[in-house]
C-alpha positions as a LaTeX table, in Angstrom:
\begin{tabular}{lrrr}
\hline
Residue & $x$ (\AA) & $y$ (\AA) & $z$ (\AA) \\
\hline
Met1 & 0.00 & 0.00 & 0.00 \\
Lys2 & 1.30 & 3.42 & $-0.95$ \\
Thr3 & 1.60 & 5.94 & 1.89 \\
Thr4 & 0.28 & 9.44 & 1.22 \\
Asp5 & 2.14 & 12.63 & 2.09 \\
Phe6 & $-0.63$ & 13.43 & 4.59 \\
Ala7 & $-0.16$ & 10.11 & 6.38 \\
Thr8 & 3.60 & 10.58 & 6.55 \\
His9 & 3.36 & 14.08 & 8.00 \\
Met10 & 0.50 & 13.20 & 10.36 \\
Thr11 & 2.59 & 10.37 & 11.81 \\
Gln12 & 5.63 & 12.61 & 12.27 \\
Tyr13 & 3.45 & 15.35 & 13.77 \\
Phe14 & 2.10 & 13.06 & 16.49 \\
Thr15 & 5.14 & 10.90 & 17.17 \\
Arg16 & 7.95 & 13.43 & 16.87 \\
Tyr17 & 6.85 & 17.05 & 16.71 \\
Leu18 & 4.15 & 17.34 & 19.38 \\
Val19 & 5.93 & 15.26 & 21.98 \\
Asn20 & 9.63 & 15.90 & 21.38 \\
Glu21 & 9.88 & 19.28 & 19.70 \\
Lys22 & 6.86 & 21.11 & 21.09 \\
Gly23 & 6.75 & 19.39 & 24.49 \\
Ser24 & 2.96 & 18.97 & 24.42 \\
Ser25 & 1.27 & 17.25 & 27.32 \\
Pro26 & $-0.33$ & 13.82 & 26.87 \\
Gln27 & $-3.73$ & 15.51 & 27.28 \\
Thr28 & $-3.01$ & 17.91 & 24.41 \\
Val29 & $-1.83$ & 15.07 & 22.18 \\
Asp30 & $-5.00$ & 13.10 & 22.98 \\
Ser31 & $-7.19$ & 16.13 & 22.29 \\
Tyr32 & $-5.48$ & 16.79 & 18.96 \\
Arg33 & $-5.68$ & 13.11 & 18.05 \\
Tyr34 & $-9.42$ & 13.09 & 18.70 \\
Ala35 & $-9.85$ & 16.27 & 16.62 \\
Phe36 & $-8.22$ & 14.52 & 13.67 \\
Leu37 & $-10.31$ & 11.39 & 14.13 \\
Leu38 & $-13.36$ & 13.64 & 13.80 \\
Tyr39 & $-11.80$ & 15.39 & 10.79 \\
Phe40 & $-11.26$ & 11.98 & 9.15 \\
Glu41 & $-14.88$ & 11.07 & 9.85 \\
Tyr42 & $-16.03$ & 14.33 & 8.25 \\
Met43 & $-13.79$ & 13.94 & 5.20 \\
Glu44 & $-15.02$ & 10.41 & 4.59 \\
Ser45 & $-18.73$ & 11.01 & 5.20 \\
Arg46 & $-19.06$ & 14.43 & 3.54 \\
Cys47 & $-16.25$ & 14.56 & 1.00 \\
Gly48 & $-15.92$ & 10.89 & 0.13 \\
Ile49 & $-12.20$ & 10.78 & 0.94 \\
Arg50 & $-11.12$ & 7.92 & 3.17 \\
Pro51 & $-8.45$ & 8.74 & 5.76 \\
Glu52 & $-5.82$ & 6.58 & 4.08 \\
Lys53 & $-6.38$ & 8.47 & 0.81 \\
Leu54 & $-6.03$ & 12.01 & 2.22 \\
Thr55 & $-3.22$ & 14.11 & 0.82 \\
Val56 & $-1.75$ & 17.40 & 2.03 \\
Ser57 & $-3.48$ & 19.11 & $-0.89$ \\
Asp58 & $-6.86$ & 17.99 & 0.58 \\
Tyr59 & $-6.10$ & 19.87 & 3.80 \\
Thr60 & $-7.62$ & 23.20 & 2.78 \\
Arg61 & $-9.38$ & 26.16 & 4.31 \\
Glu62 & $-12.56$ & 24.96 & 2.61 \\
Ser63 & $-12.32$ & 21.46 & 4.11 \\
Ile64 & $-11.60$ & 22.83 & 7.57 \\
Leu65 & $-14.45$ & 25.35 & 7.41 \\
Gly66 & $-16.76$ & 22.53 & 6.32 \\
Phe67 & $-15.48$ & 20.41 & 9.20 \\
Leu68 & $-16.10$ & 23.19 & 11.73 \\
Glu69 & $-19.63$ & 23.72 & 10.41 \\
Trp70 & $-20.24$ & 19.96 & 10.57 \\
Leu71 & $-19.10$ & 19.91 & 14.21 \\
Glu72 & $-21.61$ & 22.55 & 15.16 \\
Glu73 & $-24.55$ & 21.46 & 12.99 \\
Glu74 & $-24.29$ & 17.67 & 12.93 \\
Arg75 & $-22.52$ & 16.93 & 16.20 \\
His76 & $-24.03$ & 19.87 & 18.08 \\
Asn77 & $-20.65$ & 20.94 & 19.46 \\
Ser78 & $-20.47$ & 24.24 & 21.28 \\
Pro79 & $-18.41$ & 27.11 & 19.85 \\
Val80 & $-15.80$ & 26.45 & 22.57 \\
Thr81 & $-15.40$ & 22.82 & 21.50 \\
Arg82 & $-15.30$ & 23.89 & 17.86 \\
Asn83 & $-12.48$ & 26.28 & 18.68 \\
Tyr84 & $-10.50$ & 23.52 & 20.43 \\
Arg85 & $-10.77$ & 21.45 & 17.25 \\
Leu86 & $-9.70$ & 24.48 & 15.19 \\
Ala87 & $-6.65$ & 24.89 & 17.44 \\
Ala88 & $-5.65$ & 21.31 & 16.60 \\
Met89 & $-6.09$ & 21.97 & 12.87 \\
Lys90 & $-3.98$ & 25.14 & 13.08 \\
Gly91 & $-1.33$ & 23.34 & 15.13 \\
Phe92 & $-0.85$ & 20.88 & 12.31 \\
Val93 & $-0.51$ & 23.80 & 9.86 \\
His94 & 2.28 & 25.27 & 11.98 \\
Tyr95 & 4.08 & 21.95 & 11.60 \\
Leu96 & 3.36 & 21.59 & 7.86 \\
Lys97 & 4.60 & 25.04 & 6.91 \\
Tyr98 & 8.15 & 24.02 & 7.82 \\
Glu99 & 8.00 & 20.41 & 6.67 \\
Phe100 & 5.93 & 20.82 & 3.50 \\
Pro101 & 6.03 & 24.47 & 2.39 \\
Asp102 & 4.53 & 23.87 & $-1.05$ \\
Tyr103 & 1.09 & 25.00 & 0.13 \\
Met104 & 2.12 & 28.06 & 2.16 \\
Glu105 & $-0.64$ & 30.23 & 0.71 \\
Glu106 & $-3.27$ & 27.69 & 1.75 \\
Tyr107 & $-1.73$ & 27.49 & 5.22 \\
Gln108 & $-2.05$ & 31.26 & 5.57 \\
Trp109 & $-5.72$ & 31.00 & 4.65 \\
Ile110 & $-6.20$ & 28.27 & 7.27 \\
Leu111 & $-4.39$ & 30.24 & 9.97 \\
Gly112 & $-6.69$ & 33.17 & 9.21 \\
Ile113 & $-9.84$ & 31.25 & 10.22 \\
Pro114 & $-11.31$ & 33.06 & 13.24 \\
\hline
\end{tabular}
């Protein structure tokens, strides 16, 4: 099975960056992990993209805005919970911009989500 660029960077983000480089607590890592599990669920159910098929180019402002809307409308998450999930999404962008700078403009659009 071919590994996607998203899978490679997601693995490095959780196993190396968050723990070793950023010094995130186990609770933060768990919270971010859960946010991405929900993002995967959204991408598969609404966009038809299975988690193992996701690429970095799929990680867009549009997909994240759709995800945030889905959290509030379908899962009935509060704005506070939505913002925690957004923090996880932005955290991954901060990692990607140094590891995979090809989509810097898209990352800036993502970081601009209020």
